[in-house]
C-alpha positions as CSV (number, residue, x, y, z in Angstrom):
1,X,39.6,74.4,115.1
2,X,39.2,73.6,118.8
3,X,42.9,74.3,119.4
4,X,42.5,77.8,117.8
5,X,39.5,78.6,120.0
6,X,41.3,77.4,123.1
7,X,44.4,79.4,122.2
8,X,42.3,82.6,121.5
9,X,40.5,82.2,124.8
10,X,43.7,81.8,126.7
11,X,45.2,84.9,125.1
12,X,42.1,86.9,125.9
13,X,42.2,85.7,129.5
14,X,45.9,86.5,129.8
15,X,45.4,90.0,128.5
16,X,42.5,90.6,130.9
17,X,44.5,89.4,133.8
18,X,47.4,91.5,132.8
19,X,45.2,94.6,132.5
20,X,43.8,93.9,136.0
21,X,47.3,93.5,137.4
22,X,48.4,96.8,135.8
23,X,45.4,98.6,137.5
24,X,46.2,97.0,140.8
25,X,49.8,98.1,140.4
26,X,48.7,101.7,140.1
27,X,45.9,101.8,142.8
28,X,46.0,99.4,145.7
29,X,43.2,99.5,148.2
30,X,44.3,99.0,151.8
31,X,42.6,98.7,155.2
32,X,42.5,101.7,157.5
33,X,44.5,99.9,160.2
34,X,47.3,99.3,157.7
35,X,48.0,102.9,156.7
36,X,51.6,103.6,157.7
37,X,51.4,107.3,156.7
38,X,53.5,109.5,159.0
39,X,50.9,112.3,158.8
40,X,47.5,112.6,160.4
41,X,44.4,112.0,158.3
42,X,43.3,115.5,157.2
43,X,39.8,114.8,155.9
44,X,37.3,112.7,157.8
45,X,34.4,111.6,155.6
46,X,31.8,109.4,157.2
47,X,32.4,106.7,154.6
48,X,35.6,106.3,152.6
49,X,38.2,104.0,151.1
50,X,42.0,104.3,151.3
51,X,44.3,103.6,148.3
52,X,48.0,103.5,147.8
53,X,48.9,105.1,144.5
54,X,52.0,104.4,142.4
55,X,52.7,108.2,142.4
56,X,55.8,108.1,140.1
57,X,54.0,106.1,137.4
58,X,50.9,108.3,137.5
59,X,52.8,111.6,137.7
60,X,55.1,110.7,134.8
61,X,52.1,109.6,132.7
62,X,50.0,112.7,133.4
63,X,52.9,115.2,133.0
64,X,53.6,113.8,129.5
65,X,50.1,114.6,128.3
66,X,49.4,117.3,125.7
67,X,46.5,119.9,125.9
68,X,44.7,118.4,122.9
69,X,41.9,116.0,124.0
70,X,42.3,113.9,120.9
71,X,45.9,113.1,122.0
72,X,45.0,112.3,125.6
73,X,45.7,109.0,127.4
74,X,43.4,106.6,129.2
75,X,43.9,106.2,133.0
76,X,42.0,104.2,135.6
77,X,40.6,105.9,138.7
78,X,39.1,104.1,141.7
79,X,35.4,104.9,142.5
80,X,34.2,105.4,146.1
81,X,32.1,102.2,145.9
82,X,35.2,100.1,145.4
83,X,34.9,99.7,141.6
84,X,37.1,101.4,139.0
85,X,36.4,103.7,136.0
86,X,38.5,104.6,132.9
87,X,38.9,108.2,131.8
88,X,40.5,109.8,128.8
89,X,42.6,112.6,130.2
90,X,44.4,115.6,128.7
91,X,46.2,118.7,130.2
92,X,44.1,121.8,130.9
93,X,46.3,124.5,132.6
94,X,44.7,126.7,135.3
95,X,47.9,128.9,135.5
96,X,49.1,131.3,132.9
97,X,52.4,130.2,131.3
98,X,54.6,132.5,133.4
99,X,53.2,131.3,136.7
100,X,53.3,127.7,135.5
101,X,57.0,128.1,134.7
102,X,57.6,129.2,138.3
103,X,55.8,126.1,139.7
104,X,56.5,123.2,137.3
105,X,55.3,120.7,139.9
106,X,51.7,121.8,139.5
107,X,49.7,120.4,136.5
108,X,46.0,120.3,135.9
109,X,43.9,117.9,133.7
110,X,40.5,117.2,132.5
111,X,39.0,113.7,132.1
112,X,36.0,112.2,130.4
113,X,34.7,108.7,131.3
114,X,35.4,106.3,128.4
115,X,32.0,104.5,128.8
116,X,29.9,107.6,129.7
117,X,30.8,111.1,128.4
118,X,28.4,112.7,130.8
119,X,30.9,111.8,133.6
120,X,33.8,114.1,133.8
121,X,36.8,114.6,136.1
122,X,39.0,117.5,137.2
123,X,42.4,116.2,138.1
124,X,45.6,117.9,139.3
125,X,49.0,117.0,140.5
126,X,50.7,119.4,142.9
127,X,53.6,119.6,145.4
128,X,51.1,118.0,147.8
129,X,50.2,115.0,145.6
130,X,47.3,113.8,143.4
131,X,43.7,115.2,143.6
132,X,40.6,114.4,141.6
133,X,36.9,115.3,141.6
134,X,34.6,113.2,139.5
135,X,31.3,114.9,138.5
136,X,28.6,112.3,138.4
137,X,25.4,113.9,139.8
138,X,24.6,112.4,143.2
139,X,27.5,110.0,142.8
140,X,30.1,112.8,142.5
141,X,33.2,111.8,144.5
142,X,36.7,113.0,145.5
143,X,40.2,111.5,145.6
144,X,42.4,113.5,148.0
145,X,45.7,112.9,149.9
146,X,45.3,111.0,153.2
147,X,47.6,113.5,154.9
148,X,50.0,116.4,154.1
149,X,53.0,114.0,153.9
150,X,52.6,113.4,150.1
151,X,53.4,109.7,150.7
152,X,51.1,108.1,148.2
153,X,48.1,107.4,150.4
154,X,44.7,108.7,149.3
155,X,41.1,108.9,150.4
156,X,38.3,108.1,148.0
157,X,34.8,109.2,149.1
158,X,31.5,110.4,147.8
159,X,30.8,114.1,148.1
160,X,27.6,113.3,150.1
161,X,29.8,111.7,152.7
162,X,31.9,114.7,153.4
163,X,31.0,116.3,156.7
164,X,30.8,119.8,155.2
165,X,27.8,118.7,153.0
166,X,25.9,117.1,155.8
167,X,25.0,120.1,158.0
168,X,21.3,120.9,158.1
169,X,20.1,124.3,157.3
170,X,19.1,126.4,160.4
171,X,17.0,129.5,160.2
172,X,18.4,132.1,162.6
173,X,15.5,134.4,162.4
174,X,13.8,134.7,165.8
175,X,10.1,134.4,166.7
176,X,9.9,138.2,167.1
177,X,11.1,138.8,163.5
178,X,8.9,136.0,162.1
179,X,5.8,137.5,163.8
180,X,6.7,141.0,162.4
181,X,7.0,139.5,158.9
182,X,3.7,137.6,159.2
183,X,1.9,140.8,160.3
184,X,3.4,143.0,157.5
185,X,2.0,143.7,154.1
186,X,3.1,141.7,151.1
187,X,5.5,143.3,148.8
188,X,4.1,144.4,145.4
189,X,6.3,143.8,142.5
190,X,5.8,146.1,139.5
191,X,7.1,143.7,136.8
192,X,6.8,140.0,136.7
193,X,9.8,138.1,138.0
194,X,11.9,137.0,135.0
195,X,12.1,133.4,134.3
196,X,15.5,131.6,134.3
197,X,16.2,129.5,131.3
198,X,17.8,126.1,131.4
199,X,21.6,126.0,131.7
200,X,23.3,126.0,128.4
201,X,26.7,125.2,127.1
202,X,28.3,127.8,124.8
203,X,29.9,126.6,121.6
204,X,32.8,129.0,122.3
205,X,35.0,128.2,125.3
206,X,36.0,131.3,127.2
207,X,38.9,131.6,129.6
208,X,38.9,134.3,132.2
209,X,42.1,135.6,133.9
210,X,41.9,135.4,137.7
211,X,44.0,137.1,140.4
212,X,43.4,135.0,143.5
213,X,44.8,136.2,146.8
214,X,45.0,134.5,150.2
215,X,45.7,135.5,153.8
216,X,48.2,134.1,156.2
217,X,45.3,132.3,158.0
218,X,44.5,130.4,154.8
219,X,48.1,129.5,154.3
220,X,48.3,128.2,157.9
221,X,45.1,126.2,157.4
222,X,46.2,124.4,154.3
223,X,49.9,124.0,154.9
224,X,50.5,124.0,158.7
225,X,52.7,126.2,160.8
226,X,55.5,126.8,158.2
227,X,53.6,127.4,154.9
228,X,55.5,127.8,151.6
229,X,54.2,129.4,148.4
230,X,54.5,126.1,146.4
231,X,52.3,124.3,148.9
232,X,49.8,127.1,149.3
233,X,49.5,127.6,145.6
234,X,49.0,123.8,145.3
235,X,46.0,124.0,147.6
236,X,44.6,127.1,145.7
237,X,44.9,125.4,142.3
238,X,43.2,122.3,143.6
239,X,40.2,124.3,144.6
240,X,40.4,126.3,141.4
241,X,40.6,123.2,139.2
242,X,37.4,121.9,140.8
243,X,35.5,125.2,140.4
244,X,36.8,125.6,136.8
245,X,35.7,122.0,136.1
246,X,32.1,122.8,137.0
247,X,32.1,126.1,135.0
248,X,33.5,124.3,132.0
249,X,31.0,121.5,132.2
250,X,28.0,123.8,132.7
251,X,29.0,127.0,130.8
252,X,32.1,126.2,128.8
253,X,34.0,128.8,130.9
254,X,37.5,128.3,132.4
255,X,39.5,130.2,134.9
256,X,43.3,130.8,134.8
257,X,45.5,132.4,137.4
258,X,47.5,135.4,136.1
259,X,51.3,135.3,135.7
260,X,52.2,137.2,138.8
261,X,49.5,135.6,141.1
262,X,52.1,134.4,143.5
263,X,52.8,138.0,144.5
264,X,49.5,138.2,146.3
265,X,49.8,134.9,148.1
266,X,50.5,135.9,151.8
267,X,52.1,133.4,154.2
268,X,51.7,135.5,157.4
269,X,48.8,137.4,158.8
């Protein structure tokens, strides 16, 4: 009896160690001083972690996934606090079939945390690498490429630590305008202001076609001095994936780029 208990314990320990090893083989945290990326760091959060991803493994796994949630696969993502979280993931295209056929290196996915279905993720793989946004209230976080080199190095950081979210609001109304407003009469409203109901999720998912254009300035900003359509569309779909993820979570609405959307992507100003 004791031998069986010991044997079972050893097997369980072995499987746990093997699972940990598999996770570490996919995502490996490294120190900032050890990053050998040839490119410059393109995002500068105030607090972040750096990971090396086994890109070929992750890409092959994700690109094999179907669009049916019930047939999705479980993947592990790092969290900005240094822990990890498991997600069930399936494919959710944000490009119409014709456009997707032109750019087969771009795929988009949705994930739901295995242990908490209120935590969701919008994930995409593009010609510029892996991206993820995990929606978890004040603990929402991002995984983005370290640089534009697509060399497997990624930043993991909370949304609250991104510089763009830390700017304080400034009222640009001058003292003169404030005094005039204070001396004026209040505005009379004929009808009561309508109340806004709580956000609700529709039982029917709606997909809206979207034609999304960009200027040469945008192309230059996201892809450097010699932008290409695959790279620029990669950046556009990353943003669209995150916006669509919020709309799906809150309203059960998704956005999808039209078949000829690449015809309105401009690379020069």
